[in-house]
N, C-alpha and C positions, 0 to 999 in steps of 0.2 A: 492513538490518534484521536483527538477530541475536537469537535466543532467549537469554536470560541464562544458561541452563544451558550452552549451547554456548560462551558467553564464558568461563565458569568452567572448562570442560573443555579449551578450546584457547586459552589466553592468548597464545601466540606468534602465532596467527593474528590475534587482536585487535590486537596491537601492530603487525603488518604492515599491517593495514587503516588504522590511525591514522597510521602513518609515511608511508603513501602519500597522505595527505590526504583520506581518505574520511570521510564522516559515518557514525556508528553510531546507528541509530534503535531505538526500543523495539519489540520483537516478542514480548512476554510472556516467560514463563520456560521452559516446555517445550512451546510451541505449543498451549497450552490453547485450547479453544473458548469464547469469552466468552459466547456466547448460550446455553450450557448451564449457566451458573453463577448463583448468587445474586449480588446486588449486593455483599455482603460478600466473597464468594470472589473475584470479579473484581477488586475493589479490593486485596485482599491480594496477589494474584499480580502485579498491576500494580506495587504499591509494592515488593515483593520484587525484581522485575526492575529497577526504577528504581535501587534501592540498589546492585545489581551494576554497572550501567552507570556510576553515579557513581564507585564505587570503582575502576573499571578505566580510565575515560576522564578523570576529574577534573571532569566537568560533567554536569548532568542532561540527559536526552534532550529534544530539541525536537520530534521527530517520532515518529509512531506508525503501525504497521500491524498490524491484527489477524491472527491466524492464520486462514488460509482466508477472510479478509474477513468474519468472522462478527460483525458489529456487534450489540451487544445494546441493550436499552432503557436500560441504565445506563451504557453506554460513554461517551457524550458528557459526562455529569456528571463522570465520573472525569477525562477529558481536560481539562475546564475547571478542575476543582479542582486538578489537578496542573500546570497551566501549560503544557500541550502546545500548541505553536505551530501545528502542522498535523497532520492525519490523512491517511493514504493508503490507506484500506481500502475506499472506496466507488467507485462507477462511474457517477455521475450526470451526467457531462458529458464533453466532449472538452477542456475548459479548466478551470482552477481555479474554485472557488466557495467559499461559506462554509456551514457547518452551525451551527445555533443552537438553543438552547432557552431556558427562562426564566432560566437561570443565567449564560448568556454565549454565546460562539461561538468557533469556530476555523476555520482554512482547511481546505478539502478539496482535495488535489492528487490527482486520480483517475487510475486506470489501468483496464484491463479485460482480460478473458481472452484477447483477441487478442494481447496483449503479454506474456502469461504463458507460460513454458515448460512448465508442468504439462500442459496438454491435448495437447502435442506429444510429450513424452518420458516421462511418468510411467507406469511399468508396475511394479507391486509387489503381491505377494500380501499383504504385511504391511499395506499401506494399502487393500487390497481395491479397487485400481484397475487393472484389466487392460485398459487402452486400447491400441490399436494404436500402435506406436512409429513416429513420422514420421522421415524423413530430415532432415538438416540443411538440405538444399535446400528441402524443403517448409516447414519451420518458418521459415526465414529469408525465404522468399517472403512469408509472412504478416507478419512483423516489418517487412520493407522496404516492403510496400504500405501498412501503417499509418503508417510514418514518412513516406513520400512524400506521403500525404494531409495529415498534420500540417504538413509543410513547405509544401505548396501553400497551405493556408488559415491558416498562422500559428498552429498549435495546439500541443498538449502531447503528448509521447511519453514515457511512463514504463514502462520495462521491469520485469518481475518474473521474475528468473532465479535459480534455486536452484543452489547449488554442486554438489550431488550429481546434478543433472540436466544443467545447461549447463556444468558444470565438466569433463565428460568431454572427451577430447582432440579428437575430431572436432567436437564442438559448440563448444568454446572457440575452436577455429581458425575456425569459421564466424562466430562473434561478432566476432573480430578483423577479418575481412573486411567485415562489416556496418558496424562502427564506422568503418573506413577509407572506406567508401562515403559515410557520413553526413558525415564530415569533408571529403571532396572535393567534396561538393555545395555546401558553403558556407552562410553565413547561418544557422548552427546554434549555439545556446548549449548547451554541455555543462555542466550545473550539478547540484549536489546539491539535494535537495528542501529542505534548510534554506536554501540560497541563494535558491531560488524563493520560499519563504515570506517571506524578508526583502524580496525584490523586490516581492512583492504588497503587503506592508505599506507600503512606500514609495510605491507607485502610489496606494494608497488614501489615504494621508496627504496626498498632494499633489493629490488630487481627479482623478487621471488614470484611475482605475478604480473602478467601483462593482460589487462582486461580487453575483451572484445569491445569495440566502440561502435555504437549505432549512431550514424550521423542523421540528425533530424533537421527539417522534415525529410521523409524518405523521397519525396518529390515535390516540386513547386508548380509544375505545369501538368496539364492533362497528358496521360500516357497515350501516345499515338496508336499503339496496338489495340488498346481498349476501345478507342473511337472507331477503329475499323471493324471490330467485332460487333459493336452496337449498331453500326450502319448495316452490316450484313444481316443481323437479326431483325432489323426494321423492315428489310426488304423481303 
């Protein structure tokens, strides 16, 4: 998942990613936070980024991940209108499911913070995140434990690794060792999220899988019970 600004800035890196057979998914233009925008702003930046991806890869993106997972009330409308096959921004399960509204639906291929390198390595005054930096051993212990559980129960394991964090020498070396461990364990499918989405569609088409469907938004109006609790607390 690449912000389109980064693609424009580093075209040689984009070519290398494509030449090595990787998928490039939509990740907005400059890491905008969708839940702070109007519907029109979010759609504008989505479409601008989509145009960059098409111009540099020759095809529209099929997958999407929001910056910092910040799903808005308008996001799903945009994904459906733009023909996005899957989203990877939410954390509602350990296996794929579907998200839907009155306009349609798409697949959700979830991850979670346990598989994200941000809580382990991110320390930046610019981002105002001054978290303790973990060793690669500590981070990979978390990643490996999550993988082992997914392997045991036949689940899904989707890493979220940023190049400026996990791309550092010691961390990249640790990732190589972790991937070797996964490979040696066997019975693992290393796939792009686009390949997983295609697989899900085929399973559903043939009746071998019926996804759980989350209807969005979860609620449109204030929840009365919550208002009662707040009133009680105020008194």
